[in-house]
C-alpha positions as CSV (number, residue, x, y, z in Angstrom):
1,M,-49.4,-26.5,27.4
2,A,-47.3,-28.1,24.7
3,T,-43.9,-29.7,25.7
4,E,-41.0,-27.7,24.5
5,T,-39.1,-29.5,21.6
6,R,-35.5,-30.0,21.7
7,E,-34.9,-27.6,18.8
8,T,-37.0,-24.9,20.6
9,A,-34.9,-25.5,23.8
10,K,-31.6,-25.1,21.9
11,Q,-32.8,-21.8,20.4
12,R,-33.9,-20.6,23.7
13,T,-30.5,-21.3,25.2
14,R,-28.7,-19.6,22.4
15,R,-30.8,-16.6,22.6
16,A,-30.2,-16.3,26.4
17,L,-26.3,-16.6,25.8
18,L,-26.4,-14.0,23.1
19,Q,-28.4,-11.7,25.2
20,A,-26.1,-12.1,28.2
21,G,-23.1,-11.5,25.9
22,S,-24.6,-8.4,24.5
23,E,-25.2,-6.9,28.0
24,L,-21.9,-7.9,29.5
25,F,-19.9,-6.7,26.5
26,A,-21.8,-3.4,26.7
27,E,-21.3,-3.2,30.4
28,Q,-17.6,-4.3,30.5
29,G,-16.2,-4.0,27.1
30,L,-15.3,-6.8,24.6
31,D,-12.4,-8.1,26.7
32,G,-14.0,-7.8,30.1
33,P,-16.5,-10.7,30.7
34,S,-15.3,-14.2,31.1
35,L,-17.2,-17.1,29.5
36,D,-18.1,-18.1,33.0
37,A,-19.6,-14.8,33.6
38,I,-21.6,-14.9,30.4
39,C,-22.9,-18.4,31.2
40,E,-23.9,-17.3,34.7
41,R,-25.7,-14.2,33.5
42,A,-27.6,-16.4,30.9
43,G,-28.3,-19.1,33.5
44,Y,-26.5,-22.0,31.7
45,T,-23.2,-23.9,32.1
46,R,-20.0,-23.9,29.9
47,G,-21.2,-27.1,28.4
48,A,-24.3,-25.5,27.0
49,F,-22.1,-22.7,25.7
50,Y,-20.0,-25.1,23.7
51,V,-23.0,-26.8,22.3
52,H,-23.5,-23.6,20.3
53,F,-20.2,-21.8,19.9
54,S,-16.6,-23.1,19.4
55,G,-15.0,-20.3,21.5
56,R,-14.9,-16.6,22.4
57,D,-14.4,-15.2,18.8
58,D,-17.3,-17.5,17.4
59,F,-19.4,-16.1,20.1
60,L,-18.4,-12.5,19.5
61,V,-19.4,-13.1,15.8
62,A,-22.8,-14.3,16.8
63,V,-23.3,-11.3,19.3
64,M,-22.4,-8.9,16.5
65,E,-25.0,-10.6,14.3
66,H,-27.4,-10.4,17.2
67,A,-26.9,-6.8,18.1
68,G,-25.4,-5.3,14.8
69,K,-28.4,-5.5,12.5
70,P,-30.9,-4.0,15.0
71,L,-28.5,-1.2,15.9
72,L,-28.1,-0.4,12.1
73,D,-32.0,-0.4,11.7
74,M,-32.1,2.0,14.7
75,L,-29.5,4.3,13.2
76,L,-30.2,4.1,9.5
77,D,-33.6,3.7,7.7
78,S,-33.1,0.8,5.3
79,A,-35.4,2.4,2.7
80,G,-33.3,5.6,2.5
81,E,-36.4,7.8,3.2
82,E,-35.0,9.7,6.2
83,A,-33.3,13.1,5.7
84,L,-29.5,13.1,6.1
85,T,-29.8,15.9,8.7
86,T,-32.0,13.5,10.8
87,I,-29.6,10.6,10.4
88,A,-26.5,12.8,11.3
89,A,-28.2,14.1,14.5
90,R,-29.0,10.5,15.5
91,F,-25.4,9.2,14.9
92,A,-24.1,12.3,16.9
93,R,-26.3,11.3,19.9
94,A,-25.4,7.6,19.6
95,V,-21.7,8.2,19.6
96,S,-22.0,10.7,22.5
97,D,-24.0,8.3,24.7
98,G,-22.2,5.2,23.8
99,T,-25.1,3.5,21.9
100,Y,-22.8,3.1,18.9
101,P,-21.0,0.9,18.2
102,L,-22.8,-1.5,20.5
103,T,-26.2,-1.2,22.1
104,P,-27.3,-0.9,24.9
105,P,-24.9,1.9,25.9
106,G,-21.8,0.7,27.5
107,R,-18.1,0.5,27.4
108,V,-17.1,-1.0,24.1
109,R,-14.3,1.0,22.6
110,P,-13.1,1.4,18.9
111,H,-9.7,-0.2,19.9
112,Q,-11.5,-3.3,21.2
113,L,-13.2,-3.7,17.8
114,L,-9.9,-3.3,16.0
115,D,-8.3,-5.8,18.2
116,A,-11.1,-8.4,17.8
117,C,-10.9,-7.8,14.0
118,A,-7.2,-8.4,14.1
119,R,-7.6,-11.7,16.0
120,S,-10.4,-13.1,13.9
121,E,-11.0,-13.0,10.2
122,R,-14.8,-13.8,10.7
123,V,-15.1,-10.8,13.1
124,R,-13.4,-8.5,10.6
125,A,-15.6,-9.9,7.6
126,L,-18.7,-9.3,9.6
127,Y,-17.7,-5.8,10.9
128,V,-16.9,-4.9,7.1
129,Q,-20.1,-6.2,6.1
130,L,-22.1,-4.0,8.6
131,L,-19.9,-0.9,7.6
132,E,-20.7,-1.6,3.7
133,E,-24.4,-2.0,4.5
134,A,-24.3,1.4,6.5
135,V,-22.7,3.1,3.5
136,E,-25.3,1.8,1.2
137,R,-28.1,3.1,3.5
138,L,-26.4,6.4,3.7
139,E,-26.0,6.5,-0.1
140,R,-29.7,6.1,-0.5
141,A,-30.6,8.8,1.9
142,I,-28.2,11.2,0.3
143,A,-29.4,10.4,-3.3
144,S,-33.0,11.0,-2.0
145,D,-32.1,14.3,-0.4
146,Q,-30.4,15.4,-3.8
147,T,-33.4,14.4,-5.8
148,S,-35.6,16.6,-3.5
149,G,-33.2,19.5,-3.7
150,V,-32.3,19.5,-0.1
151,L,-28.6,18.5,-0.6
152,R,-26.1,19.7,-3.3
153,A,-26.4,17.4,-6.4
154,D,-22.7,18.0,-7.5
155,V,-21.4,15.4,-5.0
156,E,-21.4,11.6,-5.8
157,P,-23.6,9.8,-3.1
158,Q,-21.5,6.7,-2.6
159,P,-18.1,8.4,-1.9
160,L,-19.9,11.0,0.2
161,A,-21.6,8.2,2.2
162,T,-18.2,6.6,2.8
163,V,-16.5,9.9,4.0
164,L,-19.3,10.5,6.4
165,L,-19.2,7.1,8.0
166,A,-15.4,7.4,8.2
167,A,-15.8,10.6,9.9
168,V,-18.0,9.0,12.6
169,I,-15.5,6.3,13.2
170,G,-12.7,8.9,13.3
171,A,-14.5,11.0,15.9
172,Q,-15.0,8.0,18.0
173,I,-11.2,7.4,17.9
174,M,-10.4,11.0,18.7
175,M,-12.7,10.8,21.7
176,E,-11.1,7.6,23.0
177,F,-7.8,9.5,22.7
178,G,-9.3,12.1,25.1
179,A,-9.7,14.9,22.5
180,E,-12.6,17.1,22.9
181,V,-15.0,16.6,20.0
182,D,-18.2,18.7,19.9
183,L,-20.3,16.3,17.7
184,A,-23.3,18.6,17.6
185,R,-21.3,21.5,16.2
186,C,-19.3,19.0,13.8
187,T,-22.6,17.6,12.5
188,A,-24.1,21.0,12.0
189,A,-21.0,22.2,10.1
190,V,-21.1,19.0,7.7
191,V,-24.8,19.6,7.2
192,D,-24.1,23.3,6.3
193,L,-21.6,22.3,3.7
194,L,-23.8,19.8,2.0
195,Q,-27.1,21.6,1.9
196,S,-28.2,23.2,-1.2
197,P,-28.2,27.1,-1.3
198,G,-31.5,28.3,0.0
199,V,-32.1,25.4,2.3
200,A,-32.5,26.1,6.0
201,S,-32.3,23.7,9.0
202,T,-35.3,23.6,11.2
203,D,-35.3,23.4,15.0
204,D,-35.8,19.6,15.0
205,G,-32.6,19.1,12.8
206,S,-34.5,18.5,9.6
207,A,-34.1,20.8,6.5
208,S,-36.6,22.6,4.4
209,A,-36.1,24.0,1.0
210,R,-36.7,27.7,0.3
211,A,-37.1,29.3,-3.2
212,P,-34.0,31.3,-4.1
213,R,-34.3,35.0,-4.0
214,G,-35.9,36.3,-7.2
215,A,-37.6,33.1,-8.1
216,G,-41.1,34.4,-7.5
217,N,-40.3,37.5,-9.8
218,R,-38.9,35.2,-12.4
219,R,-42.1,33.1,-12.3
220,A,-44.1,36.1,-12.6
221,R,-42.1,37.4,-15.7
222,R,-42.6,34.1,-17.4
223,R,-46.4,34.1,-16.7
224,K,-46.5,37.6,-18.1
225,K,-44.6,36.6,-21.3
226,S,-46.9,33.7,-21.9
């Protein structure tokens, strides 16, 4: 067996600390776990921690980079090929079970992210970057659905994507206040507003296009004229 190189050992230590941080933040919230607890979970000392991170906010940025992109990939197809109805249903489940905004499911709350963003410019910049990428992916999905005729074509994809993501964040904040939010019904209402006339939602949350009434007769008349 080859001897582990110094660089490989450093990367293994970093990954272990990031994994421990992700787990403890999810279990206890962003302000819950101490650095000592994170190091203990990872199996390393504070000295090892400070080899890789300058402090708590620096570590939080690294954890967000470690967990944020995989979560984004889980929620939103980067190619924009999934239907908006499928994405909306997935977001609703993720908010309800706590997977969003940090996976695995846990106790991270919107106000904790806001506090972290207020304390650290780097945390804020990274969070905004993740939000902007989410909007871009939503925009591609909306444009694809509009091209296929599933969604109304009279709404610009980019502003709509921004509004939809803002609605998700707003729903989280309302739930943190203790307001009752039926995400499944809210999601269904939004989808109904956006779908083209003649499009029906199926049992699995996807949508299928139907020919408008009279379309068959119009085609028949055109064939007869030709």
